[in-house]
C-alpha positions as CSV (number, residue, x, y, z in Angstrom):
1,M,-173.6,214.0,111.4
2,K,-172.7,217.6,111.5
3,V,-174.6,219.8,113.9
4,I,-175.4,223.2,112.5
5,S,-176.1,226.1,114.8
6,L,-179.6,227.2,114.1
7,H,-179.6,230.8,113.1
8,K,-176.0,231.9,112.4
9,N,-175.1,229.2,110.0
10,Y,-178.4,229.4,108.2
11,V,-177.4,232.9,107.1
12,S,-174.0,231.6,106.1
13,L,-175.5,228.7,104.3
14,I,-178.1,230.8,102.5
15,K,-175.3,233.1,101.3
16,K,-173.3,230.2,99.8
17,V,-176.4,228.7,98.1
18,R,-177.3,232.0,96.6
19,K,-173.9,232.2,95.1
20,G,-174.4,228.8,93.5
21,N,-172.2,226.7,95.8
22,R,-173.1,223.0,95.1
23,K,-171.6,221.8,98.3
24,A,-173.8,224.3,100.3
25,Q,-176.9,223.3,98.2
26,H,-176.2,219.6,99.2
27,E,-175.7,220.6,102.8
28,M,-179.1,222.4,102.7
29,F,-180.8,219.5,101.0
30,E,-179.4,217.0,103.7
31,L,-180.4,219.4,106.4
32,F,-184.0,219.9,105.5
33,S,-184.9,217.0,103.2
34,P,-186.1,214.6,106.0
35,K,-188.7,217.0,107.4
36,M,-189.7,218.2,104.0
37,L,-190.2,214.7,102.7
38,S,-192.6,214.1,105.7
39,V,-194.5,217.3,104.9
40,C,-195.0,216.2,101.3
41,R,-195.9,212.8,102.5
42,Q,-198.8,214.2,104.6
43,Y,-200.4,215.3,101.4
44,V,-199.4,212.6,98.8
45,K,-200.2,209.1,99.4
46,S,-197.2,207.5,97.7
47,N,-193.7,207.7,99.0
48,D,-192.2,207.8,95.7
49,V,-194.4,210.7,94.6
50,A,-193.9,212.5,97.8
51,E,-190.1,212.4,97.2
52,E,-190.6,213.6,93.6
53,V,-192.8,216.5,94.9
54,M,-190.2,217.3,97.5
55,L,-187.4,217.4,94.9
56,N,-189.5,219.7,92.9
57,G,-189.9,221.9,95.9
58,F,-186.2,222.0,96.6
59,L,-185.7,223.1,92.9
60,K,-187.9,226.0,93.8
61,V,-186.1,226.7,97.0
62,F,-182.9,226.9,95.2
63,T,-184.2,229.1,92.3
64,H,-186.2,231.4,94.4
65,L,-183.9,231.7,97.4
66,D,-183.5,235.4,96.6
67,S,-187.2,235.8,97.6
68,F,-186.5,234.8,101.2
69,K,-186.1,238.0,103.1
70,S,-184.6,236.7,106.3
71,E,-187.8,237.5,108.1
72,G,-189.3,234.6,110.1
73,S,-188.1,231.1,110.0
74,F,-186.1,229.8,106.9
75,E,-187.5,226.3,107.8
76,G,-191.0,227.7,107.7
77,W,-190.4,229.4,104.4
78,I,-189.2,226.0,102.9
79,R,-192.0,224.3,104.4
80,R,-194.6,226.6,102.8
81,I,-192.9,225.9,99.4
82,M,-193.3,222.1,100.0
83,V,-197.0,222.7,101.0
84,N,-197.7,224.6,97.9
85,E,-195.8,222.1,95.7
86,S,-197.9,219.3,97.2
87,I,-201.2,221.1,96.5
88,T,-199.9,221.9,93.0
89,Y,-199.2,218.2,92.4
90,L,-202.7,217.2,93.7
91,R,-204.3,219.7,91.5
92,S,-202.3,218.7,88.4
93,E,-203.5,215.1,89.0
94,K,-207.0,216.3,89.6
95,K,-206.9,214.6,93.0
96,I,-208.5,217.3,95.0
97,H,-212.4,217.3,94.9
98,F,-214.6,219.4,96.9
99,K,-218.1,218.3,96.9
100,D,-221.1,219.5,98.8
101,E,-220.4,223.0,100.1
102,A,-223.1,222.6,102.6
103,A,-222.2,225.0,105.5
104,I,-221.4,223.4,108.8
105,D,-222.3,225.6,111.7
106,N,-219.5,226.9,113.8
107,S,-219.5,223.7,115.9
108,V,-216.7,222.2,113.4
109,E,-214.3,222.0,116.3
110,H,-216.6,219.6,118.4
111,V,-215.5,216.3,117.2
112,A,-215.1,213.8,120.0
113,Y,-211.5,213.0,121.1
114,I,-210.8,209.2,120.9
115,E,-207.8,207.9,122.7
116,T,-205.8,205.5,120.5
117,A,-202.6,203.6,120.7
118,L,-202.0,203.9,117.0
119,E,-198.4,204.7,115.8
120,V,-197.5,207.7,113.6
121,N,-197.3,205.5,110.5
122,E,-200.6,203.8,111.1
123,I,-202.3,207.2,111.6
124,Q,-200.7,208.3,108.2
125,K,-202.1,205.2,106.6
126,L,-205.5,206.1,108.0
127,M,-205.2,209.6,106.7
128,D,-204.3,208.2,103.3
129,R,-207.8,206.6,103.3
130,L,-209.4,210.0,103.4
131,P,-210.4,211.6,100.0
132,D,-207.7,214.0,99.0
133,G,-209.9,216.9,99.5
134,Y,-210.7,216.0,103.1
135,K,-207.0,215.2,103.7
136,T,-205.6,218.3,102.3
137,V,-207.9,220.6,104.3
138,F,-207.3,218.5,107.4
139,V,-203.5,218.8,107.1
140,L,-203.4,222.3,106.2
141,Y,-205.7,223.1,109.4
142,A,-204.7,220.5,112.1
143,V,-201.0,220.1,111.1
144,E,-199.8,223.4,109.5
145,G,-202.1,225.5,111.5
146,Y,-203.7,227.5,108.6
147,K,-207.0,229.4,109.2
148,H,-210.0,228.5,107.1
149,S,-209.7,231.8,105.2
150,E,-206.1,231.0,104.3
151,I,-207.1,227.5,103.3
152,G,-209.9,228.8,101.1
153,E,-207.5,231.2,99.4
154,L,-204.8,228.6,98.9
155,L,-207.1,225.9,97.6
156,Q,-209.4,228.4,95.8
157,I,-212.6,227.4,97.8
158,S,-214.9,229.1,100.0
159,E,-214.2,229.4,103.8
160,S,-217.4,227.3,104.4
161,T,-216.1,224.5,102.0
162,S,-213.0,224.4,104.0
163,K,-214.9,224.1,107.3
164,S,-217.2,221.5,105.8
165,Q,-214.3,219.3,104.5
166,L,-212.5,219.6,107.8
167,F,-215.7,218.5,109.5
168,K,-216.0,215.5,107.3
169,A,-212.4,214.6,107.5
170,R,-212.4,214.6,111.2
171,K,-215.7,212.5,111.3
172,M,-214.2,210.0,108.9
173,L,-211.0,209.9,110.7
174,Q,-212.8,209.4,113.9
175,S,-214.7,206.4,112.4
176,L,-211.4,204.9,111.0
177,V,-209.7,205.2,114.3
178,T,-212.5,203.7,116.0
179,N,-212.7,200.7,113.7
180,E,-208.8,200.3,113.9
181,N,-209.0,200.3,117.8
182,K,-211.8,197.6,117.6
183,I,-209.5,195.5,115.4
184,S,-206.4,196.1,117.5
185,Y,-208.2,195.1,120.7
186,G,-210.1,192.2,119.0
187,T,-213.5,193.6,119.6
188,H,-215.7,193.4,116.5
């Protein structure tokens, strides 16, 4: 495995990719694809579809590389493309549904913390059981760090709908985790 110095070689690598260097494109793909597949998988339930979404995202990375202005993190720029590509896929498949825009008061953040011994892949499976709208808002907020106003803009929903979806996602996840813990510890 080749270790690449973070900032210096990204600049060099980006220049080579911009010139159409296939070897550099492959190197960039190899460097970022594991993390970006993980990003896509957080939104898309199927590993195969997540891989397809990631590949479409990399096509956009390579064709829109000139729009990266070397301001901020290059990995963050790629990650944003993958998030947008995942959301585009969910929209195209009509998998995101936002129901019941009932405003939740500002206590959205007050969902109880549950200690769990679940592994990352088990948590991902539980997240996959969430409705896609809940899951998308949850990942954007809790994993990606988006604000509700940004989520609303990205998903074309109101800020209150984003808050409501997050509240419901957390509540449902809490219930799923509690049930998994009961099963794991043999307490029905």
